[in-house]
Residue frames relative to the residue before (quaternion, step in Angstrom):
aa qw qx qy qz dx dy dz
X 1.0000 0.0000 0.0000 0.0000 0.00 0.00 0.00
X 0.3873 -0.7346 0.5168 0.2081 3.57 -0.85 0.98
X 0.6545 -0.4608 0.4123 0.4350 3.55 -1.32 0.24
X 0.7828 0.3803 -0.1491 0.4694 3.53 0.98 -0.97
X 0.3840 0.7298 -0.4816 0.2965 3.59 1.24 0.25
X 0.5350 -0.6276 0.4542 0.3372 3.56 -1.07 0.69
X 0.6055 0.5625 -0.3550 0.4370 3.59 1.24 -0.35
X 0.5888 0.5572 -0.3742 0.4504 3.57 1.24 -0.26
X 0.1804 -0.8435 0.5003 0.0750 3.54 -0.13 1.29
X 0.6813 0.4864 -0.2948 0.4608 3.59 1.16 -0.52
X 0.0699 -0.8578 0.5090 0.0166 3.58 0.53 1.21
X 0.5990 0.5903 -0.3662 0.3983 3.60 1.12 -0.52
X 0.7263 0.3838 -0.2338 0.5201 3.59 1.21 -0.35
X 0.5933 0.5366 -0.3692 0.4729 3.57 1.21 0.55
X 0.5968 -0.5443 0.4249 0.4086 3.60 -1.16 0.43
X 0.3766 0.7158 -0.5312 0.2523 3.56 -1.06 0.72
X 0.6811 -0.4816 0.3590 0.4187 3.54 -1.33 0.09
X 0.1342 -0.7606 0.6273 0.0998 3.55 -1.20 0.57
X 0.5888 -0.5920 0.4156 0.3607 3.55 -1.18 0.58
X 0.3509 -0.7304 0.5497 0.2030 3.56 -0.93 0.94
X 0.1369 -0.7822 0.6041 0.0669 3.54 -0.89 0.95
X 0.6553 -0.5288 0.3597 0.4020 3.53 -1.20 0.50
X 0.8173 0.1923 -0.1748 0.5142 3.59 -0.82 1.03
X 0.7122 0.3598 -0.2412 0.5523 3.60 1.26 0.04
X 0.1767 -0.8632 0.4698 0.0543 3.54 -0.15 1.33
X 0.4105 0.6954 -0.4995 0.3138 3.63 1.19 0.05
X 0.1255 -0.8384 0.5296 0.0302 3.56 -0.75 1.02
X 0.8090 0.0904 -0.0612 0.5776 3.62 1.21 -0.16
X 0.3633 -0.6560 0.6003 0.2780 3.50 -1.40 0.15
X 0.0726 -0.8029 0.5912 0.0237 3.58 -0.89 0.89
X 0.3488 -0.7075 0.5773 0.2110 3.53 -1.19 0.63
X 0.0302 -0.8080 0.5879 -0.0253 3.58 -0.65 1.13
X 0.3459 -0.7088 0.5742 0.2195 3.54 -1.16 0.67
X 0.0714 0.8047 -0.5782 0.1139 3.54 -0.62 1.18
X 0.4395 -0.6300 0.5548 0.3195 3.52 -1.34 0.15
X 0.1798 -0.8169 0.5423 0.0793 3.57 -0.26 1.27
X 0.2826 -0.7382 0.5917 0.1585 3.53 -1.04 0.91
X 0.2457 -0.7936 0.5439 0.1181 3.58 -0.53 1.20
X 0.7760 -0.1211 0.0802 0.6138 3.57 1.10 -0.64
X 0.0112 -0.7922 0.6100 -0.0146 3.57 -1.20 0.51
X 0.0149 -0.7826 0.6219 0.0244 3.54 -1.24 0.46
X 0.2718 -0.7565 0.5814 0.1256 3.54 -1.22 0.65
X 0.0039 0.7744 -0.6327 -0.0015 3.55 -1.04 0.84
X 0.0593 -0.7839 0.6181 0.0022 3.57 -0.93 0.97
X 0.0885 0.8072 -0.5706 0.1227 3.54 -0.80 1.03
X 0.2662 -0.7117 0.6193 0.1977 3.53 -1.32 0.33
X 0.0506 0.8133 -0.5711 0.0991 3.55 -0.78 1.03
X 0.3710 -0.6905 0.5729 0.2395 3.55 -1.31 0.40
X 0.0234 0.8057 -0.5885 0.0637 3.55 -0.84 1.03
X 0.2917 -0.6937 0.6205 0.2205 3.53 -1.28 0.48
X 0.0558 -0.8066 0.5881 -0.0170 3.58 -0.66 1.13
X 0.3146 -0.7289 0.5807 0.1805 3.53 -1.22 0.65
X 0.2824 -0.7862 0.5336 0.1321 3.57 -0.67 1.14
X 0.0318 -0.7830 0.6211 -0.0145 3.57 -0.97 0.97
X 0.7897 0.3182 -0.2278 0.4725 3.57 -1.36 0.02
X 0.1547 0.8260 -0.5216 0.1477 3.55 0.90 0.98
X 0.0354 -0.7809 0.6236 -0.0008 3.56 -0.99 0.92
X 0.5078 -0.2313 -0.8277 0.0599 1.53 -1.88 1.61
X 0.5143 -0.6650 0.4539 0.2954 3.58 -1.15 0.59
X 0.7770 0.1803 -0.1014 0.5946 3.55 1.27 -0.33
X 0.5049 -0.2410 -0.8222 0.1050 1.58 -1.61 1.91
X 0.6087 -0.5484 0.4227 0.3875 3.56 -1.26 0.40
X 0.5444 -0.6324 0.4315 0.3428 3.62 -0.92 0.86
X 0.2657 -0.7608 0.5803 0.1175 3.52 -1.07 0.88
X 0.4789 -0.6706 0.4876 0.2886 3.58 -0.90 0.98
X 0.5786 -0.1581 -0.7955 -0.0857 1.52 -2.24 1.16
X 0.3769 -0.7124 0.5482 0.2235 3.57 -1.19 0.64
X 0.1344 -0.7942 0.5907 0.0468 3.57 -1.03 0.82
X 0.3961 -0.7204 0.5202 0.2313 3.57 -0.77 1.05
X 0.2281 -0.7665 0.5880 0.1212 3.57 -0.93 0.95
X 0.7561 -0.2446 0.2023 0.5723 3.58 0.80 -1.02
X 0.0172 0.7662 -0.6390 -0.0654 3.52 -1.36 0.08
X 0.0993 0.7787 -0.6155 0.0704 3.53 -1.15 0.66
X 0.6374 -0.5431 0.3874 0.3857 3.56 -1.26 0.41
X 0.3354 -0.7596 0.5309 0.1690 3.56 -1.11 0.75
X 0.7678 0.2106 -0.1430 0.5880 3.60 1.26 -0.06
X 0.4197 -0.6947 0.5220 0.2624 3.56 -1.16 0.61
X 0.6587 0.4734 -0.3015 0.5011 3.57 1.30 -0.08
X 0.2543 -0.7700 0.5688 0.1371 3.55 -0.73 1.07
X 0.4325 -0.6747 0.5354 0.2664 3.56 -1.23 0.56
X 0.2355 -0.7925 0.5524 0.1065 3.59 -0.65 1.17
X 0.0107 0.7910 -0.6098 0.0475 3.56 -0.84 1.05
X 0.8458 0.1803 -0.1345 0.4837 3.56 -1.33 0.47
X 0.1703 0.8174 -0.5273 0.1576 3.57 0.92 0.96
X 0.0217 0.7714 -0.6347 0.0388 3.57 -0.96 0.96
X 0.0522 -0.7868 0.6150 -0.0045 3.57 -0.84 1.06
X 0.0259 -0.8076 0.5872 -0.0481 3.57 -0.53 1.25
X 0.3970 -0.7259 0.5140 0.2265 3.56 -0.65 1.13
X 0.3403 -0.7239 0.5666 0.1980 3.55 -1.15 0.74
X 0.3987 -0.7582 0.4570 0.2395 3.63 -0.39 1.18
X 0.7306 0.4339 -0.2431 0.4679 3.58 1.02 -0.74
X 0.7364 0.3051 -0.2037 0.5685 3.59 1.31 -0.02
X 0.2469 -0.7999 0.5272 0.1461 3.61 0.01 1.23
X 0.8129 0.2282 -0.2233 0.4871 3.55 -1.11 0.87
X 0.6706 0.4576 -0.3132 0.4927 3.62 1.23 -0.03
X 0.0601 -0.7982 0.5994 0.0042 3.53 -1.19 0.59
X 0.4457 -0.6279 0.5626 0.3009 3.51 -1.33 0.44
X 0.1066 -0.8067 0.5811 0.0134 3.57 -0.64 1.15
X 0.0071 0.7957 -0.6031 0.0555 3.55 -0.67 1.18
X 0.1876 0.7729 -0.5880 0.1471 3.55 -1.01 0.84
X 0.3411 -0.6663 0.6067 0.2676 3.51 -1.42 0.07
X 0.1591 -0.7862 0.5936 0.0657 3.56 -0.88 0.97
X 0.1838 -0.7835 0.5883 0.0795 3.54 -0.74 1.10
X 0.1370 -0.8024 0.5804 0.0249 3.56 -0.66 1.19
X 0.2866 -0.7619 0.5514 0.1825 3.63 -0.57 1.07
X 0.0448 -0.7998 0.5986 0.0028 3.57 -0.96 0.89
X 0.3195 -0.7008 0.6026 0.2090 3.52 -1.33 0.43
X 0.1635 -0.7969 0.5796 0.0466 3.55 -0.79 1.10
X 0.1223 -0.7779 0.6149 0.0422 3.56 -0.80 1.07
X 0.1156 0.7924 -0.5892 0.1072 3.59 -0.82 0.99
X 0.3104 -0.7176 0.5886 0.2055 3.55 -1.33 0.29
X 0.3640 -0.7199 0.5427 0.2341 3.55 -1.22 0.49
X 0.7759 -0.3793 0.2471 0.4394 3.54 -1.32 -0.13
X 0.6822 0.4475 -0.2885 0.5012 3.59 1.22 -0.33
X 0.4984 -0.6796 0.3898 0.3713 3.56 1.37 0.21
X 0.4062 0.6770 -0.4980 0.3587 3.58 1.17 0.57
X 0.3548 -0.7589 0.5112 0.1921 3.61 -0.91 0.92
X 0.0772 -0.7829 0.6173 0.0064 3.54 -1.08 0.90
X 0.1907 -0.7575 0.6148 0.1089 3.54 -1.27 0.52
X 0.0153 0.8057 -0.5910 0.0377 3.57 -0.91 0.94
X 0.4260 -0.6871 0.5321 0.2516 3.55 -1.35 0.22
X 0.0426 0.7817 -0.6208 0.0413 3.55 -1.15 0.70
X 0.2993 -0.7393 0.5716 0.1928 3.57 -1.32 0.07
X 0.2011 -0.7215 0.6464 0.1453 3.51 -1.26 0.61
X 0.1954 -0.7771 0.5902 0.0985 3.59 -0.82 1.01
X 0.0442 -0.7936 0.6066 -0.0168 3.57 -0.79 1.09
X 0.2565 -0.7589 0.5815 0.1417 3.58 -0.84 1.00
X 0.1115 -0.7958 0.5944 0.0322 3.56 -0.92 0.95
X 0.0229 0.7608 -0.6470 0.0449 3.55 -1.10 0.84
X 0.2030 0.8030 -0.5163 0.2179 3.57 0.04 1.33
X 0.3922 -0.6647 0.5761 0.2691 3.54 -1.39 0.14
X 0.0331 0.7969 -0.5999 0.0626 3.57 -0.81 1.07
X 0.4979 -0.6027 0.5228 0.3400 3.54 -1.29 0.42
X 0.0420 -0.8144 0.5769 -0.0467 3.57 -0.56 1.21
X 0.4071 -0.7277 0.4878 0.2586 3.64 -0.67 1.00
X 0.6135 -0.5346 0.4273 0.3940 3.54 -1.29 0.31
X 0.6283 -0.5344 0.4050 0.3946 3.55 -1.25 0.41
X 0.0139 0.7896 -0.6114 0.0506 3.56 -1.09 0.80
X 0.7071 -0.4309 0.3244 0.4573 3.57 -1.30 0.01
X 0.7045 0.3482 -0.2288 0.5745 3.57 1.09 -0.74
X 0.3124 -0.7897 0.4928 0.1893 3.63 -0.45 1.11
X 0.3717 -0.6740 0.5806 0.2654 3.55 -1.24 0.50
X 0.1941 -0.7786 0.5906 0.0854 3.54 -1.27 0.36
X 0.3629 -0.6851 0.5786 0.2532 3.54 -1.29 0.40
X 0.0243 -0.7971 0.6031 -0.0164 3.56 -0.76 1.08
X 0.2071 -0.7908 0.5673 0.0993 3.55 -1.17 0.59
X 0.1469 -0.7132 0.6745 0.1220 3.51 -1.31 0.57
X 0.0392 -0.8350 0.5474 -0.0400 3.58 -0.65 1.11
X 0.0276 0.7550 -0.6552 -0.0024 3.51 -1.32 0.46
X 0.0503 0.7968 -0.5981 0.0697 3.56 -0.89 0.95
X 0.0425 0.7870 -0.6137 0.0471 3.56 -1.05 0.80
X 0.4662 -0.6994 0.4756 0.2594 3.55 -0.98 0.90
X 0.3005 -0.7097 0.6065 0.1956 3.53 -1.21 0.65
X 0.7638 -0.1237 0.1159 0.6227 3.55 0.87 -1.05
X 0.1062 0.8010 -0.5879 0.0400 3.55 -1.29 0.07
X 0.0969 -0.7902 0.6029 0.0529 3.54 -1.27 0.34
X 0.5707 -0.5928 0.4542 0.3415 3.54 -1.27 0.47
X 0.2756 -0.7685 0.5598 0.1415 3.56 -0.98 0.93
X 0.7022 -0.3316 0.2744 0.5671 3.55 0.63 -1.20
X 0.8189 0.1641 -0.1436 0.5309 3.56 -1.23 0.49
X 0.7429 -0.3362 0.2680 0.5131 3.59 -0.63 -1.16
X 0.4701 0.6736 -0.4362 0.3675 3.56 1.15 0.62
X 0.0925 -0.7748 0.6247 0.0310 3.53 -1.11 0.87
X 0.2840 -0.7028 0.6210 0.1993 3.54 -1.15 0.67
X 0.0177 -0.8304 0.5549 -0.0470 3.58 -0.52 1.18
X 0.2580 -0.6924 0.6474 0.1872 3.51 -1.25 0.62
X 0.0005 -0.8507 0.5172 -0.0936 3.54 -0.38 1.26
X 0.3142 -0.7102 0.6013 0.1881 3.56 -1.14 0.79
X 0.0683 -0.8240 0.5618 -0.0269 3.57 -0.70 1.12
X 0.0751 -0.7539 0.6514 0.0413 3.56 -1.04 0.90
X 0.0046 0.7979 -0.6012 0.0440 3.57 -0.84 1.01
X 0.1041 -0.7556 0.6446 0.0517 3.55 -0.96 0.97
X 0.1550 -0.7665 0.6184 0.0777 3.56 -0.87 1.02
X 0.0451 -0.8063 0.5897 -0.0109 3.57 -0.95 0.93
X 0.2344 -0.7039 0.6500 0.1645 3.53 -1.11 0.79
X 0.0577 0.8321 -0.5407 0.1091 3.59 -0.38 1.24
X 0.0222 -0.7674 0.6397 0.0370 3.54 -1.35 0.33
X 0.4455 -0.6561 0.5366 0.2883 3.57 -1.16 0.65
X 0.0696 0.8156 -0.5639 0.1096 3.57 -0.52 1.20
X 0.3798 -0.6563 0.5925 0.2719 3.54 -1.37 0.26
X 0.0493 -0.8124 0.5806 -0.0219 3.58 -0.69 1.10
X 0.3565 -0.7209 0.5589 0.2022 3.54 -1.05 0.84
X 0.0038 -0.8176 0.5722 -0.0640 3.56 -0.71 1.16
X 0.4749 -0.6106 0.5281 0.3504 3.57 -1.19 0.47
X 0.1824 -0.8095 0.5550 0.0578 3.58 -1.02 0.81
X 0.3258 -0.7094 0.5923 0.1996 3.51 -1.26 0.62
X 0.6390 -0.5079 0.3293 0.4747 3.58 1.25 0.23
X 0.7180 -0.4333 0.3190 0.4417 3.54 -1.32 -0.08
X 0.5350 -0.6304 0.4621 0.3207 3.56 -1.15 0.66
X 0.3541 -0.6994 0.5672 0.2523 3.61 -0.88 0.85
X 0.2453 -0.7769 0.5662 0.1254 3.58 -0.88 0.96
X 0.3015 -0.7722 0.5272 0.1870 3.62 -0.51 1.11
X 0.5834 -0.5686 0.4270 0.3924 3.60 -1.17 0.40
X 0.5588 -0.6041 0.4537 0.3421 3.55 -1.21 0.58
X 0.3312 -0.7052 0.5867 0.2208 3.53 -1.19 0.60
X 0.3413 -0.7544 0.5261 0.1939 3.57 -0.58 1.14
X 0.4450 -0.6848 0.5095 0.2709 3.55 -1.02 0.86
X 0.0978 0.7788 -0.6135 0.0866 3.56 -0.99 0.90
X 0.4389 -0.6694 0.5329 0.2746 3.53 -1.07 0.76
X 0.1545 -0.8088 0.5638 0.0640 3.58 -0.31 1.26
X 0.0581 -0.8555 0.5146 0.0037 3.54 0.47 1.24
X 0.7009 0.4724 -0.2722 0.4598 3.62 1.13 -0.52
X 0.4476 0.7273 -0.4503 0.2606 3.61 1.22 -0.28
X 0.6659 0.5072 -0.3187 0.4447 3.60 0.85 -0.93
X 0.6627 0.4999 -0.3016 0.4691 3.57 1.02 -0.81
X 0.6811 0.4961 -0.2911 0.4531 3.58 0.92 -0.91
X 0.6785 0.5072 -0.2921 0.4438 3.61 1.13 -0.59
X 0.4423 0.6752 -0.4731 0.3530 3.60 1.24 0.07
X 0.5345 -0.6170 0.4522 0.3595 3.63 -1.05 0.63
X 0.5997 -0.5957 0.4006 0.3537 3.56 -1.17 0.61
X 0.7916 0.1715 -0.0737 0.5818 3.59 1.01 -0.87
X 0.6156 -0.5296 0.4162 0.4091 3.58 -1.21 0.40
X 0.3680 -0.7367 0.5266 0.2109 3.58 -0.97 0.90
X 0.3828 -0.7175 0.5370 0.2243 3.58 -0.95 0.94
X 0.1768 -0.8173 0.5436 0.0730 3.55 -0.67 1.10
X 0.7069 0.3825 -0.2520 0.5389 3.59 1.25 -0.28
X 0.3546 -0.7269 0.5504 0.2071 3.56 -1.16 0.60
X 0.0922 -0.7942 0.6003 0.0200 3.56 -0.84 1.06
X 0.5163 -0.6289 0.4680 0.3448 3.60 -1.09 0.64
X 0.5322 -0.6542 0.4422 0.3054 3.55 -1.09 0.75
X 0.8079 0.0781 -0.0529 0.5817 3.68 1.11 -0.50
């Protein structure tokens, strides 16, 4: 059955025009497909980790010891979720224990004994064990998504291609699902014309006052 079928008796919950009232410019209801966030949480922490650097560039010449860490930070805002386990809490309806491992890709910049700079790739693994509001199972599945950010504070070379880093990590966990939601609408967005870029070299000159401005006050007589 379509939204617009005559068999659909509940017209108030279907896309369509709505009466405009004074001071309220919404003119229709529209159905939009969005990613709804059912629950989310943020955790920020500082931790020490040993990471192994791979895919080092340039590959030639080979870095010469001693190696010195310059910087490192995450290369993506999306973390990789592994070993996800969701266990419902019997005493808390709609809530669940969510456990997973999140792999955060990072870029490591370091110099060798000749002061030549190199860049390599590594991963930070973070284990999470949290409680989130999780919807019941449905035809449209929900998913766990992550937003991550990591940046090094300090660090040093350990051995081979391993570095010990002190890193600040921010992780947002989200329970999301692709859903269709009915929303009030103001109609389509008007698109203004583009403004062409131009060097306005005369603007400062044109904005000068026509006559010299008096900065001192003199008596009239």
